[in-house]
C-alpha positions in Angstrom: -24.3 -68.3 3.4 -27.4 -68.4 5.6 -29.7 -67.9 2.6 -28.0 -70.8 0.8 -28.6 -73.1 3.9 -32.3 -72.1 4.0 -32.6 -72.9 0.3 -31.1 -76.3 0.9 -33.5 -77.0 3.8 -36.5 -76.0 1.7 -35.3 -78.3 -1.1 -35.0 -81.2 1.4 -38.5 -80.5 2.7 -39.9 -80.5 -0.9 -38.1 -83.8 -1.6 -39.4 -85.4 1.6 -43.0 -84.3 0.8 -42.7 -85.8 -2.7 -41.3 -89.1 -1.4 -44.2 -89.4 1.1 -46.8 -88.6 -1.6 -45.1 -91.1 -4.0 -45.2 -93.8 -1.3 -48.9 -93.2 -0.7 -49.6 -93.3 -4.4 -47.7 -96.5 -5.0 -49.0 -98.5 -2.0 -52.5 -97.2 -2.3 -52.5 -96.4 1.3 -55.2 -94.1 2.6 -53.3 -93.2 5.8 -54.4 -89.7 6.9 -51.4 -89.3 9.0 -49.0 -89.8 6.2 -51.0 -87.4 4.0 -50.9 -84.6 6.6 -47.3 -85.3 7.1 -46.6 -84.8 3.5 -48.6 -81.5 3.5 -46.8 -80.3 6.6 -43.4 -81.1 5.1 -44.4 -79.3 1.8 -45.6 -76.2 3.7 -42.4 -76.2 5.8 -40.5 -76.2 2.5 -42.5 -73.3 1.2 -41.9 -71.3 4.4 -38.2 -72.0 4.2 -38.1 -71.0 0.6 -39.9 -67.7 1.3 -37.7 -66.9 4.2 -34.6 -67.6 2.1 -35.8 -65.3 -0.7 -36.5 -62.5 1.8 -33.1 -63.0 3.5 -31.5 -62.9 0.0 -33.3 -59.7 -0.8 -32.2 -58.1 2.4 -28.6 -59.1 1.9 -28.7 -57.7 -1.6 -30.2 -54.4 -0.3 -27.6 -54.1 2.5 -24.9 -54.7 -0.1 -26.3 -52.1 -2.4 -26.6 -49.6 0.4 -23.1 -50.2 1.5 -21.9 -49.8 -2.1 -23.8 -46.5 -2.4 -22.3 -45.3 0.8 -18.8 -46.2 -0.4 -19.5 -44.4 -3.7 -20.9 -41.4 -1.9 -17.8 -41.2 0.3 -15.6 -41.5 -2.8 -17.6 -38.7 -4.5 -17.3 -36.4 -1.5 -13.6 -37.1 -1.2 -13.1 -36.4 -4.9 -15.0 -33.1 -4.6 -12.9 -32.2 -1.5 -9.7 -33.0 -3.3 -10.7 -31.1 -6.5 -12.6 -28.1 -5.2 -12.6 -25.5 -2.4 -15.1 -27.2 -0.1 -17.1 -25.8 2.9 -20.1 -26.8 4.9 -22.2 -24.2 6.8 -25.3 -24.0 8.9 -28.5 -22.4 7.6 -27.4 -19.0 9.2 -24.1 -19.1 7.3 -21.9 -20.3 10.2 -19.1 -22.4 8.8 -18.8 -25.9 10.4 -16.3 -27.6 8.1 -13.8 -26.7 5.4 -11.1 -28.6 3.5 -7.4 -27.8 3.2 -8.0 -26.1 -0.2 -10.4 -23.6 1.4 -7.8 -22.8 4.0 -5.1 -22.4 1.4 -7.3 -20.3 -0.9 -8.4 -17.8 1.8 -5.3 -17.9 4.0 -7.1 -18.9 7.3 -6.1 -21.4 9.9 -8.9 -24.0 10.7 -9.5 -22.6 14.1 -9.8 -19.1 12.7 -12.6 -20.0 10.3 -14.7 -22.7 12.0 -17.6 -21.1 13.8 -17.3 -17.8 11.9 -19.9 -16.6 9.5 -19.1 -17.2 5.9 -19.8 -13.5 5.1 -16.3 -12.6 6.2 -14.9 -13.9 2.9 -17.1 -11.4 0.9 -15.9 -7.8 0.2 -18.9 -6.1 1.9 -19.6 -8.8 4.6 -23.2 -9.6 5.3 -24.3 -6.6 3.1 -22.5 -8.0 0.0 -25.0 -8.6 -2.8 -23.5 -12.0 -3.8 -23.6 -13.2 -0.2 -27.3 -12.1 0.1 -28.2 -13.9 -3.2 -26.6 -17.2 -2.0 -28.4 -17.0 1.4 -31.7 -16.2 -0.2 -31.6 -19.1 -2.6 -30.5 -21.8 -0.2 -33.0 -20.5 2.4 -35.7 -21.3 -0.1 -34.3 -24.8 -0.6 -32.8 -23.9 -4.0 -29.3 -24.5 -5.2 -27.3 -21.4 -6.3 -24.5 -21.2 -8.8 -22.5 -18.2 -10.1 -19.3 -16.3 -10.2 -18.4 -13.5 -7.8 -15.5 -11.8 -6.0 -14.4 -12.8 -2.5 -11.5 -11.6 -0.3 -8.8 -13.5 1.4 -7.7 -13.0 5.0 -5.0 -10.6 3.8 -7.6 -8.6 1.8 -6.6 -9.8 -1.7 -9.6 -10.1 -4.0 -10.1 -13.5 -5.8 -12.7 -14.5 -8.3 -14.6 -17.7 -7.4 -17.0 -19.9 -9.4 -19.3 -21.2 -6.7 -22.1 -23.7 -6.4 -24.0 -23.9 -3.0 -26.6 -26.7 -2.4 -28.9 -26.9 0.6 -29.3 -30.2 2.4 -33.0 -30.8 3.2 -34.4 -33.6 5.3 -37.6 -35.5 4.6 -39.6 -33.1 6.7 -38.4 -30.2 4.6 -36.0 -28.8 7.2 -32.8 -27.0 6.0 -30.0 -28.9 7.8 -26.9 -27.3 6.2 -25.4 -26.0 3.0 -22.6 -27.4 1.0 -20.5 -25.0 -1.1 -18.1 -26.0 -3.9 -15.7 -23.3 -5.2 -13.2 -23.1 -8.0 -10.7 -20.2 -8.1 -10.9 -18.7 -11.6 -8.9 -15.6 -10.7 -5.9 -16.4 -12.9 -8.2 -17.5 -15.8 -10.1 -14.2 -15.7 -6.8 -12.3 -15.5 -5.5 -14.2 -18.4 -8.6 -13.5 -20.5 -8.3 -9.8 -19.5 -4.6 -9.8 -20.5 -5.5 -11.3 -23.9 -8.2 -8.7 -24.5 -5.9 -5.9 -23.3 -2.9 -7.0 -25.4 -5.2 -7.4 -28.5 -6.1 -3.7 -28.0 -2.6 -2.6 -27.3 -1.1 -4.4 -30.3 -3.1 -2.2 -32.7 -2.1 1.1 -31.1 0.2 3.4 -33.1 1.7 4.6 -29.8 4.5 2.7 -28.1 3.4 0.8 -24.9 5.9 -0.5 -22.3 5.0 -2.5 -19.2 7.7 -3.0 -16.6 7.7 -4.3 -13.0 7.5 -1.8 -10.1 10.1 -3.8 -8.1 13.1 -3.8 -10.5 11.8 -2.0 -13.6 12.3 -5.1 -15.7 10.4 -5.3 -19.0 7.4 -7.7 -19.2 5.5 -6.5 -22.2 6.0 -4.3 -25.3 3.4 -3.8 -28.0 4.1 -4.1 -31.7 5.0 -0.4 -32.1 7.4 -0.5 -29.2 9.0 -3.8 -30.4 9.5 -2.3 -33.8 11.1 0.8 -32.3 13.4 -1.2 -30.1 14.5 -3.4 -33.0 15.3 -0.4 -35.3 17.0 1.7 -32.7 18.4 -0.8 -30.2 18.6 -4.1 -32.2 16.4 -6.0 -29.8 14.9 -9.1 -31.6 11.8 -11.1 -30.5 11.6 -11.5 -26.7 15.0 -9.9 -26.0 13.2 -7.2 -24.2 12.3 -9.6 -21.4 16.0 -9.6 -20.3 16.1 -5.8 -20.3 15.0 -3.0 -17.9 13.6 0.4 -18.4 17.0 1.9 -18.0 18.2 -0.1 -21.1 15.9 2.0 -23.3 17.8 5.2 -22.8 21.2 5.8 -21.1 20.0 9.2 -19.8 17.2 7.7 -17.7 17.6 8.0 -14.0 16.0 5.3 -11.8 15.6 7.5 -8.7 14.1 10.4 -10.7 11.7 8.0 -12.4 10.5 6.5 -9.1 10.0 10.0 -7.6 7.9 10.9 -10.6 5.8 7.7 -10.3 5.4 8.0 -6.5 1.9 9.5 -6.7 0.7 6.3 -8.5 2.0 4.1 -5.7 0.5 6.3 -3.0 -2.9 6.4 -4.7 -2.8 10.2 -5.1 -3.2 9.9 -8.9 -4.4 7.3 -11.4 -2.0 8.6 -14.1 1.1 10.8 -14.5 1.4 12.6 -17.8 4.6 14.5 -18.8 6.5 15.5 -21.9 10.1 14.6 -22.7 12.5 13.7 -25.5 12.8 10.1 -26.8 15.8 9.6 -29.0 15.6 13.3 -30.1 11.8 13.1 -30.7 9.4 15.1 -28.5 7.0 12.7 -26.8 4.2 12.7 -24.3 4.4 9.9 -21.7 1.3 8.7 -19.9 2.3 6.5 -17.0 -0.2 4.4 -15.0 0.0 1.6 -12.4 -1.4 -1.9 -13.3 -1.9 -4.4 -10.5 -2.1 -8.0 -11.6 -2.9 -7.4 -15.3 0.6 -8.5 -16.4 3.0 -10.0 -13.9 2.3 -8.6 -10.5 2.4 -4.8 -10.0 3.7 -3.1 -13.2 4.0 0.4 -14.6 2.5 0.9 -18.0 3.9 3.7 -20.1 2.2 4.9 -23.3 4.7 6.9 -25.4 3.2 9.2 -28.0 5.1 11.1 -30.7 4.0 14.7 -30.4 6.1 16.2 -33.1 3.1 17.1 -35.3 1.2 18.4 -32.2 4.2 20.6 -31.3 4.3 22.0 -34.8 0.5 22.7 -34.7 0.8 24.3 -31.2 3.7 26.5 -32.4 1.7 27.6 -35.4 -1.3 28.3 -33.2 0.8 30.4 -30.8 2.3 32.3 -33.7 -1.2 33.1 -35.0 -2.4 34.1 -31.5 0.7 36.3 -31.1 0.2 38.1 -34.4 -3.5 38.6 -33.8 -3.0 39.8 -30.2 -0.3 42.2 -31.3 -2.5 43.6 -34.1 -5.4 43.9 -31.7 -3.7 45.6 -28.8 -2.7 48.8 -30.6 -6.3 49.7 -31.9 -7.8 48.6 -28.6 -5.5 50.8 -26.6 -6.4 53.7 -28.9 -10.1 52.9 -28.5 -9.8 52.8 -24.7 -8.1 56.2 -24.8 -10.8 57.7 -26.9 -13.5 56.3 -24.7 -11.7 57.6 -21.7 -11.7 61.1 -23.1 -15.4 60.9 -23.8 -16.3 59.6 -20.4 -14.2 62.3 -18.7 -16.2 65.1 -20.3 -13.2 66.5 -22.2 -15.1 66.3 -25.4 -18.3 67.8 -23.9 -21.0 66.7 -21.5 -23.0 63.5 -22.3 -26.6 62.9 -21.4 -27.4 60.0 -19.1 -28.3 57.4 -21.8 -25.1 58.2 -23.8 -23.0 57.9 -20.6 -24.5 54.5 -19.8 -23.7 53.2 -23.3 -20.2 54.6 -23.1 -19.6 52.9 -19.7 -20.6 49.5 -21.3 -18.2 50.2 -24.1 -15.4 51.0 -21.7 -15.9 47.9 -19.6 -15.8 45.6 -22.7 -12.8 47.4 -24.1 -11.0 46.9 -20.8 -12.0 43.2 -20.8 -10.7 42.7 -24.3 -7.4 44.4 -23.5 -7.1 42.2 -20.4 -7.5 39.0 -22.5 -5.1 40.2 -25.2 -2.4 41.1 -22.7 -2.8 37.8 -20.9 -2.6 35.9 -24.2 0.6 37.8 -25.1 2.1 37.0 -21.7 1.2 33.4 -22.0 2.7 33.2 -25.5 5.9 34.8 -24.3 6.2 32.3 -21.4 5.5 29.3 -23.7 7.9 30.5 -26.4 10.6 31.4 -23.8 10.5 35.1 -24.8 9.5 36.4 -21.4 12.3 37.8 -19.2 13.0 35.5 -16.3 16.4 36.8 -15.3 16.8 36.0 -11.6 18.5 38.2 -9.1 18.8 38.4 -5.4 15.8 40.5 -4.3 13.9 41.4 -1.2 10.5 39.6 -1.2 9.2 41.8 1.6 9.7 44.9 -0.6 8.0 43.2 -3.6 4.9 42.3 -1.5 4.7 45.7 0.1 5.0 47.7 -3.1 2.5 45.4 -4.9 0.0 45.8 -2.2 0.4 49.6 -2.2 0.0 49.7 -6.0 -3.3 47.8 -5.8 -4.8 49.8 -2.9 -6.5 52.2 -5.4 -8.1 49.2 -7.2 -9.3 47.9 -3.9 -10.8 51.2 -2.8 -13.0 51.2 -6.0 -14.7 48.0 -4.6 -14.8 49.3 -1.1 -12.4 46.6 0.1 -9.5 47.1 2.6 -6.1 45.4 2.3 -4.3 44.3 5.5 -0.6 43.3 5.3 1.5 41.3 7.7 5.2 41.3 6.7 8.5 40.5 8.6 10.3 43.5 9.9 13.5 42.5 8.0 14.4 41.8 4.4 13.5 38.4 3.0 16.1 37.3 0.4 15.2 35.1 -2.5 16.4 34.7 -6.0 13.7 35.9 -8.4 12.5 38.3 -10.9 10.8 41.4 -9.3 8.7 42.3 -12.3 7.3 38.8 -12.7 6.6 38.4 -8.9 4.9 41.8 -8.9 2.7 40.5 -11.8 1.8 37.5 -9.6 0.9 39.7 -6.6 -1.2 42.0 -8.8 -3.2 39.0 -10.2 -3.8 37.4 -6.8 -4.7 40.8 -5.2 -7.1 41.8 -8.0 -8.9 38.4 -7.8 -9.2 38.6 -4.0 -10.6 42.2 -4.2 -13.1 41.3 -6.9 -14.4 38.3 -4.9 -14.6 40.1 -1.6 -17.8 41.7 -0.3 -18.0 45.5 0.0 -16.5 46.5 3.3 -14.5 43.3 3.5 -10.8 42.9 4.0 -8.1 41.1 2.0 -5.3 39.7 4.1 -1.7 39.5 2.7 0.9 37.6 4.7 4.6 36.7 4.2 5.6 33.9 6.5 8.7 31.6 6.9 8.4 27.9 6.2 11.1 25.2 6.6 13.1 25.8 3.4 11.0 28.5 1.8 8.9 31.7 2.2 5.2 31.6 1.8 3.1 34.5 0.5 -0.7 34.1 1.0 -3.6 36.2 -0.1 -6.9 35.6 1.7 -10.3 37.0 0.8 -13.7 36.8 2.5 -15.6 35.9 -0.6 -18.0 33.1 -1.5 -15.3 30.5 -1.8 -14.4 28.0 -4.5 -16.4 24.7 -5.0 -14.5 21.5 -4.5 -15.2 20.5 -8.1 -13.4 23.5 -9.5 -10.2 23.3 -7.4 -8.4 20.9 -9.6 -8.9 23.0 -12.7 -8.6 26.5 -11.3 -5.0 26.9 -12.7 -5.9 25.6 -16.2 -6.0 27.8 -19.2 -9.3 29.6 -19.7 -10.6 28.1 -16.5 -12.9 30.1 -14.3 -14.6 28.9 -11.1 -18.4 29.0 -11.2 -19.6 31.9 -9.1 -21.2 30.5 -6.0 -23.0 33.7 -5.2 -24.2 34.1 -8.8 -22.2 37.3 -9.4 -20.2 37.3 -12.6 -16.7 38.8 -12.5 -14.8 39.7 -15.6 -11.5 38.0 -16.4 -9.7 36.2 -19.2 -9.4 32.8 -17.5 -5.6 33.0 -18.1 -4.4 34.9 -15.1 -3.9 32.0 -12.6 -2.4 29.8 -15.3 0.2 32.6 -16.0 0.8 32.9 -12.2 1.4 29.2 -11.9 3.9 29.3 -14.8 5.8 32.2 -13.2 6.0 30.6 -9.8 7.1 27.3 -11.2 9.9 29.1 -13.2 11.1 30.4 -9.8 11.3 26.8 -8.5 8.2 27.3 -6.3 4.7 25.9 -5.9 1.3 27.5 -5.8 -1.9 26.1 -4.3 -5.2 27.2 -2.7 -7.4 26.4 0.3 -11.1 27.2 0.2 -14.5 26.3 1.6 -17.7 27.4 0.1 -19.0 30.4 2.1 -15.7 30.9 3.9 -13.5 32.7 1.4 -10.4 31.4 -0.4 -6.6 31.6 0.3 -4.1 31.4 -2.6 -0.5 30.9 -1.5 2.8 30.3 -3.2 6.1 29.1 -1.7 9.5 30.3 -3.0 12.8 28.7 -1.9 15.0 30.7 0.5 18.0 32.1 -1.2 20.4 30.3 1.1 18.4 27.0 0.9 18.8 25.9 -2.7 20.1 28.6 -5.1 20.9 26.0 -7.7 17.4 24.6 -7.8 15.9 28.1 -8.4 18.4 28.9 -11.1 17.9 25.6 -12.9 14.1 26.0 -12.8 14.3 29.4 -14.4 16.7 28.2 -17.1 
């Protein structure tokens, strides 16, 4: 409005100047005063016009600046409404966040303002992603990328983030503005798609079901085909079913007990064998968090009919070969014994040395053959596991006495601590004596000359524990989880090789488990090893022991 009035004034001045000039021209007057008046009015018009133009330009600039400010406000509000928004100082201290930030990370505003932004990163200030962001914005550069952050409750989320530093005209870093988008579900969805694409092509049946109520959330193609042919489930019918609907014989409590190591983080998978509609199967059970719908168990069911047939055939071959080898080896050992005893005449030193090597290797081969035969009997169910009420104290005492001669050959003593009363259990005396012989012989072989092997029989809450402790080099941590496997032998820490088949402890484990017991070890390198097994008290749970043996 002011600019328009100035324009009108300048127009009037120009008009007045023109009128005076016209008057002078028409009248022919040479009045100097009128001429200067005309010039003055004209100049006044020019000044008014110039001022009007400048005032108009300033008004236009102010309007443009106000428009830009309004647009900037709208842009910021739009970003705040759409993204997870935060503002921080150059040192990372958070000074402002929007509601989406609070919702995404689970904080109250007063809990996050004034705190360093590193608390939302898995490794805090040492987190590589946090350091990368701080390095970029510290150099005045914008940073953009995808990384993992953690909520207040410790849940990991995947964020797509862009952080831009705000720099003033002097080049000072004033603050940093961060815009985030939660892409956790998108990444999980992509992972699910990749996973299901892999699972669909597997010949094994794959079942995914919730931890909470065992309801089905996913079946692969092989599992859906099986459920359709055996149970008549069509399409997505399985989504209305639970694990228990697959087989009437399944017990929910027994299943949860079997899966407990997964929930407690003691194991990444549980593998066991069973029967599935009359077909022998191997079940590999794992825990999946977030891949499907929350926490789910994933069970891979594999038909092992062919594998069982191959294993049976292999055991049969091993059994036949072992039986055929044992008779001639026994004869060879007897013949070598006669030669070494001098019955067939004296031998010179070189011949005696060669004969000793032959005897040692013959003994080793017989040990392997006998262990293989024992293992084959256990696996085929041919080994006698008849359980009777026996005195465990007597079994341990007699086994220790029987192995004292073997210990004396190595210069090792055996110390026994037994209760002064009978210890009743339900077991097989011959099998338990076999266990004691194996543990004692191992302890003697690994003990130093002049050392002592300690044998104890002690009460536990519902069981009796037998332990055999040596003073040997100990067992490395890496070998502990495989020490009871077939053909497994711990690496000698002291560099001394001990002969053995690698089957003894596996056989021992099978025998103890057939008695309803457990076996384990404790060891530190350089401090010896203790192997111990627990057997149920006879009065504690007779049915459990009998069932385990059967």
